[in-house]
C-alpha angles and dihedrals in degrees: 000000000000125000117228125234112262090213104047108000097248126135119281126223117205115240106230117243093018139080092236137083140211127229112238090211110039094021092228118154113223146162119272135214115249109222142107093197106118093208092054092047091052090049091051092053092046092050089047092053092049093049092048086055088051091246088142098163094051091044090050090055091050092052088051088054089056091052091050087061096040117005092190094068099123093188090056089055088052089050089056089053092050091050093045091056094036093238118190122177114228135176116269105223091211102047097022087225130125112262130179124254126183127233094176125054128205127185091222118080120251087232089068094046111125094226092048090052089052090051093052091049096049106034130079146181122013092347092058091052091050092050091051093047094051092044090054090050092050090046092055091048090052091050090052092049092050092047093053094042092051089063094053120100115244121263129223098204135022116201112206117194145131112267103195137018129228090280093053092252121138112261127233085239089065092052093051090045092053092051089052090047092053095048094047093045090051088051088059102257127136105236131189108219110163095211091062105017094056098038091097091047096071112145092023133098108265097204098085091055095042091048092048091050094046092050097046104036115104093202134033121199113200108199121198141156097184136034089240092054091051089053098040111136100252094035092054090042089061102042094042089054091048091053088057090053089050091058090061098035115047092188091071121092134191122206119191109216114198139176136184093005136087114263089235090064091069120100116287089238088072095054094107096041127097106245130201121224112210095198094081126089110262092016093133093053090048091050094049090047091050092050090047091053092051094048104033098036106044119186110276120230118247091254093051091047092050093047089053091050091047090052091051091047093050096047102030104088118152120205113219096184128245090071093298126129136188109222137169114242110210119215124191127196143159118264114261094245091058094048089053089045093054093044089052090052090052091050091048089050091052091046091053089049093049093053093077103017126133124160096248093046098043093115090065101038094143095056129080129240114297093028084083086074116108092249089068097048090114091061092043093054095046093047092047091052091047092050094048091048092051089049090049092049090052091052091047089057090060098047110055144331092250091058087041088066091048089056088069089061089050089053090058091049092049089048090059090047090051090056091047091049092052091049093048091051090053090048093051097035088237133152119221120218128248087264092072091050091051090050090054091048090050089051092052091047090051090054100043106031106073125171129214108239119241114234121199108199097161102083108107122189138176114236142156124260096269093050090044091056092049093049092047091049090051091046091051091049091052089046093051093046096040100103117060116230113248110260115250105265092215091055089045093054091043091051096046098043093041094051094045092045093051091048092048092047091049093047091047088053092044091049089051092047095046104036109019114090118244094187122123116234115266111264118178090196093064135064105255137171134205121224113236101188137052122255098009106180125241112216133191127226089284090049093246113149112256100166148324139257126209137228111279095023116136123213137182112237109236097177143345130231130189109212131138110234132142093354092307126109103175120063128185119208112222140167120214127215087253089063094253108146127191147091131303126193110267099200116134094246090057104039139009130202110262090206106029091182086074089072088096128242118222126238122243118262109267116182092192094070137046111265140169135221122213111238098173123079088255140344126202119239111218133193093233137034091254133096092239095051118125116268110244096173148332132251123204139214118295093013116134126217135179114243110234097176143349130220129187117220108179109303092339129087124216119205121206114218140169122213126217090257091056099257107148126192150107132288126190125235098226125230139274093279096049127020119209098183141011123217121240107201122212115261 
């Protein structure tokens, strides 16, 4: 099976040692498909024939069929690119070589095309270089087209039709199109009609001017007298491209104009469009009037339409005599979807509240468990105020548009409270419940989801003069307040960035608090304990909560303290890996020694050496003769130890000892007010 030249349709001969081929007819070197599948090869040649006939849409579909069989066919992806840009290869009069020209223009560069990116990623060797070279040529052509088209004045109407038949004779379609062109031009519209518009463009590429007209025209008229003429290559090329523009620009309209055929013979793409038959008396006048309506009377926006109706309601008062007047009473209300939306937010807010609610803790319903403690009252108060304000803002949205505006101010206040809440949580090492997150989400939705108010200006009523004046005054007030003022962009950016930043900072902190380990590394040479319960509080010297430790955490004991507080008498001083320092309860049901052998064993009494006896409940053994030395163990009351060395440090004496389990360190002798040890001299 032989592949056909993509530039002229001739046979291609593979160039040995490369992944390219050369046309035997036009001598062009080109990329080749890589496949031995006969079905794929036939599809390639069919797609190539269609593209050479400028049937770009049909060729595009055929290339897609190839990719459905084998999505890795690089040459099929290149075929999609050629069809997308309407590439036709023509003879360069200077070099006598085939060069690309474009019949379809896109604003986006070919270098950013998704299929081209796939090609660059998956091709190699000589083929890759050819793909790059052609893409650069097509890119330059596209730039030139866009540059020329940008200088063209916009068109009102684009007339699409077939100019000549297979014999080279002028078609009846062309005659009808020219009549339409003349009538619309006389009516003052700028019309693109190729027969006349392009007659001074001989010797130039037509695509820049066609593209400019397609992009700018408000209305396209597709004229046809046969099914074949409607679907002629260049006719379909124009109206199919215009349909793509219509998808992105709702102000554009396409009107099929037919004559001497049944409406059902027109392309299926026109099925949902209102067509104009030119065989009826007065058809031309109807067509011109329809075009005029589309161009001169554009669809009004809902706001413009409502403002017009409000103006009519305010000014249109009919006197009925005898002091009676017929007036329009304007009513304004939120759309149903927004009422449901706000009610849902309120229900969600209540649900979040109910998740943690108990009667005694109602004041702090947005905060979990131990945040009900007095030390977290700051967070409780701020969160409560934030929640109430969000609830109030929601209610304001349902009452009136005036209060609706005030709710924006509430959003800014709540935003400040959100930032404060996040900072307080970081300060207290606290985690806020899902309720606070939901309140923040509700606040953001309040700010960004805005409805368009419904206005009913159809209710007419008969009233006296006094009532008429009141109704008119109310109507005028609604009319004057109808359009919301645009929110200050600086405040908007401040609100958005601030809210997002506070949430991110809080979540980063919460993630660290929840998932980052606080444990110290295990060190057998130090006295360490393991936490047995979840959320054991860390307290400072005043027993205020400064943090928490979790079940399974391990900490080095820096000091001990006997003090009765909250049903605990023994406190271990620790320092976490997140630099939180304080005391945790040392009772056996809360912590256990990780290395129990560090609970020191006393020496035997030996009268031949100098020894000491512990007279305090416990004394810390440190690795250095300084108060801030690391604790390596603890000795207890009535235990006896041999003194290995003594060191004076100011008025205090440090005694070096070694326990029976080989823990060596220093203990202090106490002071005049409280003795820790007594000396046992040698006999």
